N, C-alpha and C positions, 0 to 999 in steps of 0.2 A: 301322612305326607300332605303338604299344602296343595290346595287346588288352584294356586296361582303361581306366577313366576314374575320376578323383577328383572327388567331389561331396559336398555336405552330406548328412548322413544324414537320412532321414525315418522316421516312426514304423514303417513297414512293414519297415525294415532291422533292427529290434530282434532278430528270431530270429537273423539272420546275425551280428550284433555279438555277441550272447550266446554263439553258437557259438565264435566267435573268442576271447571272454574265457575260456571254459572251456579252449580249446586253449592259451591263454597261461598259465593256471594250471598245467596239465600241464607246460608248458615251464619254469615256476618252481618245480617240484618240489612243487606244492601242489594235486594234483588235486581235493581236497575243499575247497579254500579259498573257492571262489565261494559267497557267501551270498545274492546278489541273484537275481532272477528276470527273465524277459523283461517281465513286468508292471511290475516295479520300474524297469527301464529306460525303459519307455514313460511311466510316471508322472513320473519324475525328470528325463527328458531332453526330454520332448515335451509336458509339461503346460503350465499357465498361466504358471508361473515356473520355467523349466528351470534345473536345478542344474548342468548340463554341456551341452557341445556336442560334436558328433562329425562326423567326415568319413569316408567310406568309399572304398575302392578296390573298384570293381565290374567283374567281368568282362563285357565288352560283349556277348559271345555268349551266355553262360549266365545272366547276372544275378546270379551268386554273389558274395557279399561276400568278397573275398579279403584284405582288410585294412582297418584302420581306425585313426584317432587319436581318443582321447577326452580332452577338455581342459576347463578351467573357469578363470575369472579369479580373481586374488587381488589384494590391495593391500598394498604395502610402504610403510612409514613412511619409508623411505629413497628409494625410486625412483618410487613411485606405482603405476600399473597394471602388473600382470604376469599372465602366463598360465602354468598348470601343465599339462603334458601328463602325464596318468595313464597312458595306453596309446599306443604305436605298435606295431602288431602286423600281420605279414603271414603268411598260412598257409604252411606249410613248402614245399610244391611251387611256390609262387610267389616265393620268395626268390631273390636275386641276379638279378633282372629289373628292378631299379630301381624297384619299386613302393614300397618304404620311403622312398626318396629323394623320389619324387613326393608322398608323403603328408607328409613332413617339409617340403618346399618350400612346398606349399599352405598348411600351418599357419603356417609362418614369414611367408608373404605376408599371410595374414590378420591376423597380429599386427602387422605393420608398417602395413597399411592401417588398422587400427582403433586405432592409437596406443599399443600396449602397449610398455613399456620393457624387458621381459625375458620370455623363454620359458625355463622350467626344468622339469626332470624328474629322476627318480631311476633309477638302473639297478642291479639286483642284482649284488652283488660277484662271483658266479660267471658272470655273463653276459658273458664276454670277447668274444663275437661282437658283442653289442650295443654294448659299449664301443668296440670297434674301429670299428664303423659310425659312431658319433657322432663319434669323433676324426677319421675321414676326411671328415666333413661340416664340420669346422672348429669343432665345439662345444668349449666350455671345460669341463674337469673340475675342478671347484672343491673336490673332497673334501680334497686334501692342503693346499691353501693357504687354504681357507675357514675352517678352524678351527671348523666346525659339525658337530653330530650331530643326527640326526632323532630326535625324541621323539614319542610318540603314546599315546593312551588308546584302548583297545577300548571297544565299547559296554558290556561287562560292567564294565570298569575304571571307566568314567565313572559307572555307577550306583552301584558300591561307594564311589567317592570322595566323592559327595555325601551318603552316609548319615551 
């Protein structure tokens, strides 16, 4: 039997989620990249109009948040409702114990139950371990055949653009 459980996050989980996000940033070679705070997570995910949802893997014995998925809906003019997974993260010492599989399965189950037509996410090019994980789960890598590139504006670029 697993020593963790997967559940919907609550506002009191924000400290643990934030710690995981910081660890994820280190894993992504961007230790100073996290600009949000615990208060930002609380406001944006657990306020009146939440901008994201989150599920956590919680150690049953200690209550520690050992992993999480952070996700939010999008809408496609081609397929309708979709879900974007921003994070799927498991702390290093808990990897290879099927925690990531359990988190992903729970999110996929939620997407199916709520009528979403797609779950998508991005993986950093250097993250071969992550790509292997998703391939083993049967996910489709659309990078090569999708003919798409991801573009974005940072906050500073948006402000400059509208001047």
